[in-house]
FIZADO-562890 format. One record per residue: x, y, z of N, C-alpha, C in turn; residue number from 1. Coordinates in nm, 3 decimals, decimal comma. Layout:
REM FIZADO-562890
<<X; Y; Z>; <X; Y; Z>; <X; Y; Z>; NUM> ...
This chain:
REM FIZADO-562890
<<-10,606; 9,378; 10,826>; <-10,488; 9,312; 10,771>; <-10,496; 9,162; 10,802>; 1> <<-10,457; 9,083; 10,706>; <-10,460; 8,938; 10,720>; <-10,326; 8,891; 10,776>; 2> <<-10,333; 8,811; 10,881>; <-10,211; 8,754; 10,939>; <-10,193; 8,613; 10,884>; 3> <<-10,078; 8,589; 10,822>; <-10,045; 8,456; 10,770>; <-9,945; 8,391; 10,865>; 4> <<-9,967; 8,265; 10,896>; <-9,873; 8,192; 10,979>; <-9,743; 8,172; 10,903>; 5> <<-9,634; 8,161; 10,975>; <-9,503; 8,150; 10,910>; <-9,493; 8,026; 10,821>; 6> <<-9,567; 7,921; 10,851>; <-9,562; 7,799; 10,769>; <-9,613; 7,823; 10,628>; 7> <<-9,704; 7,919; 10,609>; <-9,758; 7,943; 10,475>; <-9,696; 8,065; 10,407>; 8> <<-9,617; 8,142; 10,478>; <-9,557; 8,262; 10,418>; <-9,476; 8,232; 10,292>; 9> <<-9,397; 8,122; 10,287>; <-9,322; 8,095; 10,163>; <-9,411; 8,061; 10,043>; 10> <<-9,539; 8,034; 10,067>; <-9,631; 7,996; 9,961>; <-9,712; 8,115; 9,908>; 11> <<-9,690; 8,234; 9,963>; <-9,771; 8,349; 9,924>; <-9,748; 8,383; 9,777>; 12> <<-9,861; 8,396; 9,707>; <-9,865; 8,414; 9,562>; <-9,969; 8,522; 9,532>; 13> <<-9,950; 8,602; 9,428>; <-10,055; 8,700; 9,394>; <-10,191; 8,632; 9,377>; 14> <<-10,294; 8,695; 9,429>; <-10,427; 8,636; 9,434>; <-10,481; 8,602; 9,295>; 15> <<-10,440; 8,675; 9,193>; <-10,492; 8,649; 9,059>; <-10,418; 8,537; 8,985>; 16> <<-10,331; 8,466; 9,056>; <-10,257; 8,353; 8,998>; <-10,344; 8,229; 8,983>; 17> <<-10,450; 8,219; 9,063>; <-10,539; 8,102; 9,059>; <-10,683; 8,147; 9,035>; 18> <<-10,765; 8,051; 8,993>; <-10,908; 8,076; 8,979>; <-10,983; 7,958; 9,039>; 19> <<-11,103; 7,981; 9,089>; <-11,183; 7,869; 9,141>; <-11,222; 7,774; 9,027>; 20> <<-11,236; 7,648; 9,059>; <-11,286; 7,551; 8,961>; <-11,438; 7,565; 8,960>; 21> <<-11,497; 7,604; 8,848>; <-11,642; 7,625; 8,846>; <-11,722; 7,497; 8,867>; 22> <<-11,656; 7,381; 8,862>; <-11,725; 7,253; 8,882>; <-11,736; 7,215; 9,029>; 23> <<-11,677; 7,294; 9,120>; <-11,683; 7,261; 9,262>; <-11,827; 7,266; 9,311>; 24> <<-11,877; 7,154; 9,360>; <-12,017; 7,144; 9,403>; <-12,037; 7,178; 9,550>; 25> <<-11,929; 7,200; 9,624>; <-11,938; 7,225; 9,767>; <-11,968; 7,373; 9,792>; 26> <<-12,052; 7,400; 9,891>; <-12,083; 7,537; 9,932>; <-12,049; 7,553; 10,079>; 27> <<-11,941; 7,624; 10,106>; <-11,895; 7,641; 10,243>; <-11,943; 7,771; 10,304>; 28> <<-11,914; 7,788; 10,431>; <-11,954; 7,906; 10,507>; <-11,838; 8,005; 10,507>; 29> <<-11,837; 8,097; 10,412>; <-11,728; 8,193; 10,397>; <-11,719; 8,285; 10,520>; 30> <<-11,834; 8,323; 10,576>; <-11,832; 8,410; 10,695>; <-11,761; 8,342; 10,812>; 31> <<-11,784; 8,212; 10,830>; <-11,717; 8,139; 10,939>; <-11,566; 8,132; 10,914>; 32> <<-11,528; 8,118; 10,788>; <-11,384; 8,114; 10,756>; <-11,321; 8,251; 10,781>; 33> <<-11,391; 8,358; 10,745>; <-11,340; 8,493; 10,772>; <-11,320; 8,512; 10,921>; 34> <<-11,417; 8,471; 11,001>; <-11,403; 8,482; 11,146>; <-11,282; 8,404; 11,195>; 35> <<-11,262; 8,283; 11,144>; <-11,147; 8,203; 11,183>; <-11,016; 8,272; 11,146>; 36> <<-11,010; 8,329; 11,026>; <-10,888; 8,400; 10,984>; <-10,862; 8,520; 11,074>; 37> <<-10,966; 8,593; 11,107>; <-10,949; 8,710; 11,194>; <-10,898; 8,671; 11,333>; 38> <<-10,945; 8,559; 11,383>; <-10,906; 8,515; 11,517>; <-10,776; 8,434; 11,515>; 39> <<-10,765; 8,341; 11,421>; <-10,655; 8,245; 11,421>; <-10,545; 8,274; 11,319>; 40> <<-10,570; 8,364; 11,227>; <-10,478; 8,386; 11,116>; <-10,501; 8,281; 11,009>; 41> <<-10,439; 8,301; 10,893>; <-10,449; 8,204; 10,784>; <-10,338; 8,102; 10,804>; 42> <<-10,375; 7,979; 10,831>; <-10,278; 7,876; 10,871>; <-10,262; 7,762; 10,772>; 43> <<-10,335; 7,767; 10,660>; <-10,320; 7,660; 10,560>; <-10,330; 7,719; 10,421>; 44> <<-10,273; 7,647; 10,324>; <-10,276; 7,698; 10,187>; <-10,400; 7,655; 10,111>; 45> <<-10,416; 7,718; 9,998>; <-10,510; 7,676; 9,895>; <-10,431; 7,581; 9,806>; 46> <<-10,492; 7,473; 9,762>; <-10,425; 7,379; 9,672>; <-10,478; 7,403; 9,531>; 47> <<-10,385; 7,418; 9,435>; <-10,425; 7,447; 9,298>; <-10,345; 7,362; 9,200>; 48> <<-10,407; 7,333; 9,088>; <-10,342; 7,257; 8,982>; <-10,236; 7,342; 8,914>; 49> <<-10,115; 7,290; 8,905>; <-10,009; 7,361; 8,835>; <-10,040; 7,368; 8,685>; 50> <<-10,116; 7,272; 8,636>; <-10,149; 7,265; 8,494>; <-10,256; 7,368; 8,455>; 51> <<-10,367; 7,371; 8,530>; <-10,481; 7,456; 8,494>; <-10,488; 7,586; 8,573>; 52> <<-10,415; 7,593; 8,683>; <-10,420; 7,709; 8,775>; <-10,554; 7,720; 8,846>; 53> <<-10,635; 7,614; 8,840>; <-10,763; 7,613; 8,910>; <-10,746; 7,552; 9,048>; 54> <<-10,824; 7,602; 9,142>; <-10,821; 7,553; 9,280>; <-10,879; 7,412; 9,282>; 55> <<-10,813; 7,322; 9,353>; <-10,866; 7,187; 9,372>; <-10,912; 7,166; 9,516>; 56> <<-10,861; 7,244; 9,609>; <-10,904; 7,238; 9,749>; <-10,878; 7,375; 9,812>; 57> <<-10,979; 7,425; 9,880>; <-10,965; 7,555; 9,944>; <-11,042; 7,666; 9,876>; 58> <<-11,149; 7,629; 9,804>; <-11,230; 7,729; 9,734>; <-11,285; 7,836; 9,828>; 59> <<-11,329; 7,794; 9,944>; <-11,394; 7,889; 10,035>; <-11,292; 7,970; 10,114>; 60> <<-11,175; 7,913; 10,137>; <-11,065; 7,992; 10,194>; <-11,029; 8,102; 10,095>; 61> <<-11,019; 8,068; 9,968>; <-10,992; 8,166; 9,862>; <-11,097; 8,276; 9,863>; 62> <<-11,225; 8,238; 9,867>; <-11,334; 8,336; 9,867>; <-11,325; 8,427; 9,990>; 63> <<-11,293; 8,369; 10,105>; <-11,281; 8,448; 10,228>; <-11,166; 8,547; 10,217>; 64> <<-11,052; 8,500; 10,168>; <-10,936; 8,590; 10,154>; <-10,965; 8,701; 10,054>; 65> <<-11,034; 8,670; 9,944>; <-11,073; 8,773; 9,848>; <-11,163; 8,876; 9,914>; 66> <<-11,262; 8,828; 9,988>; <-11,356; 8,918; 10,054>; <-11,285; 9,008; 10,155>; 67> <<-11,177; 8,958; 10,213>; <-11,099; 9,035; 10,310>; <-11,000; 9,130; 10,241>; 68> <<-10,994; 9,125; 10,109>; <-10,907; 9,215; 10,035>; <-10,764; 9,169; 10,018>; 69> <<-10,740; 9,041; 10,025>; <-10,603; 8,988; 10,014>; <-10,545; 9,019; 9,876>; 70> <<-10,419; 9,059; 9,874>; <-10,346; 9,076; 9,750>; <-10,262; 8,953; 9,719>; 71> <<-10,230; 8,878; 9,825>; <-10,155; 8,754; 9,811>; <-10,226; 8,647; 9,892>; 72> <<-10,211; 8,522; 9,846>; <-10,272; 8,408; 9,913>; <-10,171; 8,294; 9,915>; 73> <<-10,178; 8,205; 10,016>; <-10,087; 8,091; 10,015>; <-10,138; 7,982; 9,921>; 74> <<-10,053; 7,943; 9,825>; <-10,092; 7,841; 9,727>; <-9,988; 7,730; 9,727>; 75> <<-10,037; 7,607; 9,739>; <-9,954; 7,488; 9,720>; <-9,992; 7,430; 9,585>; 76> <<-9,894; 7,420; 9,496>; <-9,922; 7,372; 9,361>; <-9,920; 7,220; 9,357>; 77> <<-10,018; 7,162; 9,290>; <-10,035; 7,019; 9,277>; <-10,004; 6,979; 9,132>; 78> <<-9,916; 6,881; 9,115>; <-9,888; 6,829; 8,981>; <-9,995; 6,728; 8,942>; 79> <<-10,011; 6,705; 8,815>; <-10,104; 6,605; 8,767>; <-10,193; 6,660; 8,658>; 80> <<-10,268; 6,570; 8,595>; <-10,357; 6,612; 8,487>; <-10,494; 6,654; 8,543>; 81> <<-10,582; 6,693; 8,453>; <-10,715; 6,741; 8,494>; <-10,795; 6,633; 8,566>; 82> <<-10,782; 6,508; 8,524>; <-10,853; 6,399; 8,589>; <-10,810; 6,388; 8,736>; 83> <<-10,680; 6,394; 8,761>; <-10,632; 6,385; 8,899>; <-10,679; 6,506; 8,980>; 84> <<-10,678; 6,624; 8,920>; <-10,726; 6,744; 8,990>; <-10,873; 6,727; 9,028>; 85> <<-10,951; 6,669; 8,939>; <-11,093; 6,644; 8,968>; <-11,108; 6,546; 9,084>; 86> <<-11,026; 6,440; 9,084>; <-11,033; 6,343; 9,194>; <-10,997; 6,408; 9,327>; 87> <<-10,897; 6,496; 9,327>; <-10,858; 6,564; 9,451>; <-10,970; 6,655; 9,498>; 88> <<-11,031; 6,731; 9,406>; <-11,142; 6,820; 9,442>; <-11,255; 6,739; 9,506>; 89> <<-11,294; 6,630; 9,441>; <-11,403; 6,547; 9,493>; <-11,365; 6,482; 9,626>; 90> <<-11,245; 6,429; 9,635>; <-11,201; 6,363; 9,759>; <-11,197; 6,461; 9,875>; 91> <<-11,148; 6,580; 9,852>; <-11,139; 6,680; 9,959>; <-11,278; 6,711; 10,015>; 92> <<-11,376; 6,724; 9,929>; <-11,512; 6,752; 9,974>; <-11,578; 6,631; 10,039>; 93> <<-11,569; 6,516; 9,974>; <-11,645; 6,399; 10,020>; <-11,584; 6,334; 10,144>; 94> <<-11,453; 6,324; 10,150>; <-11,390; 6,259; 10,265>; <-11,417; 6,339; 10,392>; 95> <<-11,418; 6,472; 10,381>; <-11,453; 6,553; 10,498>; <-11,597; 6,528; 10,540>; 96> <<-11,687; 6,515; 10,441>; <-11,828; 6,490; 10,472>; <-11,848; 6,355; 10,539>; 97> <<-11,765; 6,258; 10,508>; <-11,780; 6,123; 10,563>; <-11,729; 6,109; 10,706>; 98> <<-11,663; 6,211; 10,757>; <-11,607; 6,203; 10,893>; <-11,718; 6,177; 10,996>; 99> <<-11,686; 6,101; 11,095>; <-11,780; 6,073; 11,204>; <-11,732; 6,146; 11,329>; 100> <<-11,820; 6,227; 11,383>; <-11,786; 6,311; 11,497>; <-11,800; 6,233; 11,628>; 101> <<-11,702; 6,245; 11,714>; <-11,711; 6,192; 11,849>; <-11,764; 6,306; 11,935>; 102> <<-11,896; 6,304; 11,961>; <-11,960; 6,415; 12,030>; <-11,911; 6,433; 12,172>; 103> <<-11,869; 6,328; 12,235>; <-11,814; 6,339; 12,370>; <-11,690; 6,428; 12,370>; 104> <<-11,598; 6,399; 12,278>; <-11,477; 6,481; 12,269>; <-11,508; 6,622; 12,222>; 105> <<-11,600; 6,635; 12,127>; <-11,635; 6,766; 12,075>; <-11,693; 6,855; 12,184>; 106> <<-11,788; 6,805; 12,259>; <-11,850; 6,885; 12,365>; <-11,746; 6,922; 12,471>; 107> <<-11,655; 6,830; 12,502>; <-11,549; 6,858; 12,598>; <-11,459; 6,971; 12,548>; 108> <<-11,420; 6,964; 12,422>; <-11,337; 7,072; 12,363>; <-11,411; 7,205; 12,366>; 109> <<-11,538; 7,203; 12,328>; <-11,616; 7,326; 12,326>; <-11,635; 7,382; 12,467>; 110> <<-11,659; 7,294; 12,564>; <-11,672; 7,339; 12,703>; <-11,545; 7,411; 12,749>; 111> <<-11,430; 7,351; 12,719>; <-11,302; 7,412; 12,759>; <-11,279; 7,545; 12,689>; 112> <<-11,306; 7,551; 12,560>; <-11,284; 7,673; 12,484>; <-11,382; 7,783; 12,526>; 113> <<-11,505; 7,745; 12,556>; <-11,607; 7,843; 12,597>; <-11,567; 7,917; 12,724>; 114> <<-11,484; 7,854; 12,806>; <-11,440; 7,916; 12,932>; <-11,326; 8,017; 12,914>; 115> <<-11,270; 8,026; 12,794>; <-11,159; 8,119; 12,770>; <-11,212; 8,259; 12,745>; 116> <<-11,120; 8,354; 12,739>; <-11,157; 8,494; 12,718>; <-11,232; 8,515; 12,585>; 117> <<-11,188; 8,450; 12,480>; <-11,251; 8,466; 12,349>; <-11,370; 8,374; 12,329>; 118> <<-11,390; 8,281; 12,421>; <-11,502; 8,189; 12,407>; <-11,488; 8,105; 12,282>; 119> <<-11,595; 8,089; 12,207>; <-11,596; 8,005; 12,087>; <-11,557; 8,081; 11,961>; 120> <<-11,524; 8,208; 11,973>; <-11,489; 8,291; 11,858>; <-11,377; 8,228; 11,777>; 121> <<-11,398; 8,218; 11,646>; <-11,297; 8,162; 11,556>; <-11,296; 8,010; 11,548>; 122> <<-11,389; 7,943; 11,617>; <-11,392; 7,796; 11,616>; <-11,490; 7,740; 11,513>; 123> <<-11,576; 7,826; 11,459>; <-11,680; 7,779; 11,369>; <-11,807; 7,739; 11,442>; 124> <<-11,803; 7,740; 11,575>; <-11,919; 7,703; 11,656>; <-11,977; 7,826; 11,725>; 125> <<-12,107; 7,829; 11,738>; <-12,176; 7,935; 11,812>; <-12,214; 7,879; 11,950>; 126> <<-12,241; 7,966; 12,046>; <-12,290; 7,916; 12,176>; <-12,419; 7,835; 12,161>; 127> <<-12,504; 7,874; 12,066>; <-12,629; 7,801; 12,044>; <-12,602; 7,659; 11,993>; 128> <<-12,508; 7,647; 11,901>; <-12,473; 7,513; 11,848>; <-12,409; 7,429; 11,958>; 129> <<-12,328; 7,492; 12,041>; <-12,266; 7,424; 12,155>; <-12,375; 7,366; 12,246>; 130> <<-12,475; 7,448; 12,277>; <-12,586; 7,402; 12,361>; <-12,663; 7,287; 12,294>; 131> <<-12,687; 7,298; 12,164>; <-12,757; 7,192; 12,091>; <-12,681; 7,060; 12,101>; 132> <<-12,551; 7,067; 12,081>; <-12,469; 6,945; 12,086>; <-12,469; 6,884; 12,226>; 133> <<-12,464; 6,968; 12,328>; <-12,466; 6,918; 12,465>; <-12,600; 6,850; 12,493>; 134> <<-12,710; 6,911; 12,452>; <-12,843; 6,851; 12,473>; <-12,859; 6,723; 12,392>; 135> <<-12,811; 6,724; 12,270>; <-12,817; 6,604; 12,186>; <-12,744; 6,488; 12,253>; 136> <<-12,627; 6,516; 12,303>; <-12,548; 6,412; 12,368>; <-12,619; 6,361; 12,494>; 137> <<-12,676; 6,452; 12,571>; <-12,747; 6,411; 12,693>; <-12,874; 6,333; 12,661>; 138> <<-12,947; 6,375; 12,558>; <-13,068; 6,304; 12,518>; <-13,040; 6,162; 12,472>; 139> <<-12,920; 6,138; 12,427>; <-12,883; 6,006; 12,379>; <-12,828; 5,918; 12,491>; 140> <<-12,847; 5,962; 12,615>; <-12,803; 5,881; 12,729>; <-12,653; 5,889; 12,750>; 141> <<-12,599; 6,003; 12,730>; <-12,454; 6,022; 12,742>; <-12,402; 6,082; 12,615>; 142> <<-12,278; 6,073; 12,595>; <-12,215; 6,133; 12,478>; <-12,189; 6,026; 12,372>; 143> <<-12,297; 5,969; 12,322>; <-12,285; 5,865; 12,220>; <-12,279; 5,926; 12,081>; 144> <<-12,210; 5,860; 11,994>; <-12,203; 5,903; 11,855>; <-12,322; 5,843; 11,782>; 145> <<-12,408; 5,928; 11,721>; <-12,523; 5,872; 11,650>; <-12,479; 5,800; 11,523>; 146> <<-12,562; 5,705; 11,479>; <-12,534; 5,635; 11,354>; <-12,540; 5,735; 11,240>; 147> <<-12,449; 5,719; 11,143>; <-12,454; 5,811; 11,029>; <-12,581; 5,788; 10,948>; 148> <<-12,623; 5,894; 10,877>; <-12,740; 5,881; 10,791>; <-12,705; 5,787; 10,677>; 149> <<-12,803; 5,709; 10,631>; <-12,774; 5,618; 10,520>; <-12,735; 5,697; 10,395>; 150> <<-12,648; 5,638; 10,316>; <-12,602; 5,699; 10,193>; <-12,721; 5,708; 10,097>; 151> <<-12,758; 5,831; 10,051>; <-12,875; 5,843; 9,965>; <-12,847; 5,798; 9,821>; 152> <<-12,723; 5,779; 9,787>; <-12,688; 5,739; 9,651>; <-12,671; 5,588; 9,643>; 153> <<-12,723; 5,525; 9,537>; <-12,707; 5,380; 9,525>; <-12,564; 5,344; 9,487>; 154> <<-12,524; 5,226; 9,526>; <-12,397; 5,168; 9,483>; <-12,429; 5,072; 9,370>; 155> <<-12,337; 5,058; 9,277>; <-12,362; 4,970; 9,163>; <-12,243; 4,876; 9,146>; 156> <<-12,272; 4,748; 9,133>; <-12,170; 4,647; 9,107>; <-12,119; 4,668; 8,964>; 157> <<-11,987; 4,680; 8,946>; <-11,935; 4,703; 8,812>; <-11,949; 4,582; 8,719>; 158> <<-11,973; 4,466; 8,779>; <-11,984; 4,346; 8,695>; <-12,129; 4,314; 8,658>; 159> <<-12,217; 4,303; 8,757>; <-12,355; 4,263; 8,728>; <-12,452; 4,382; 8,727>; 160> <<-12,406; 4,500; 8,768>; <-12,483; 4,624; 8,770>; <-12,597; 4,623; 8,873>; 161> <<-12,592; 4,531; 8,970>; <-12,689; 4,531; 9,079>; <-12,671; 4,660; 9,159>; 162> <<-12,782; 4,724; 9,201>; <-12,775; 4,847; 9,280>; <-12,826; 4,821; 9,422>; 163> <<-12,766; 4,888; 9,520>; <-12,810; 4,879; 9,659>; <-12,775; 5,009; 9,730>; 164> <<-12,842; 5,033; 9,843>; <-12,817; 5,149; 9,927>; <-12,749; 5,104; 10,055>; 165> <<-12,669; 5,190; 10,112>; <-12,603; 5,159; 10,239>; <-12,469; 5,093; 10,216>; 166> <<-12,409; 5,042; 10,324>; <-12,275; 4,985; 10,313>; <-12,274; 4,855; 10,232>; 167> <<-12,163; 4,830; 10,172>; <-12,144; 4,706; 10,095>; <-12,123; 4,591; 10,193>; 168> <<-12,202; 4,485; 10,178>; <-12,188; 4,369; 10,267>; <-12,147; 4,245; 10,189>; 169> <<-12,116; 4,264; 10,062>; <-12,077; 4,152; 9,978>; <-11,934; 4,113; 10,003>; 170> <<-11,909; 3,985; 10,014>; <-11,773; 3,935; 10,031>; <-11,729; 3,881; 9,896>; 171> <<-11,617; 3,929; 9,849>; <-11,566; 3,886; 9,719>; <-11,454; 3,784; 9,743>; 172> <<-11,468; 3,670; 9,678>; <-11,363; 3,568; 9,690>; <-11,256; 3,597; 9,587>; 173> <<-11,132; 3,577; 9,628>; <-11,020; 3,603; 9,538>; <-10,964; 3,474; 9,487>; 174> 
């Protein structure tokens, strides 16, 4: 049985009310989400377009709930046209990917959680990954945050069409 947190109970909707957006390019770990739901309950909604009924954020939560046999799912309806729904879908995926992890804080949180009765269960982390992160931090001379990988996609100036990789260093005069 799926446990839903009280905050999402008013949003429960029949599962067949929404469909995944087939254009979603993100591939999440459904098994890790199922584990989280089993341990922590379902604590957030799926976001879907009121216009198209397609999911704009929460595709893998939806897949996990389906796999668990859910008859109802928490859905927060988003107003707007298809273009805005596409922007939300892309932003949800990309902004999460751009996050920079503070490994010092992460390892500390994992250390504390690992000492509990359930250990890392439901956190998305395995003991092996915890060990890797601890060694990575130690190899870097402490718990330093590594530089992010360079952006593999070129940036293009909308005016002159010049392309470059990495952060924008151009100063625009107004």
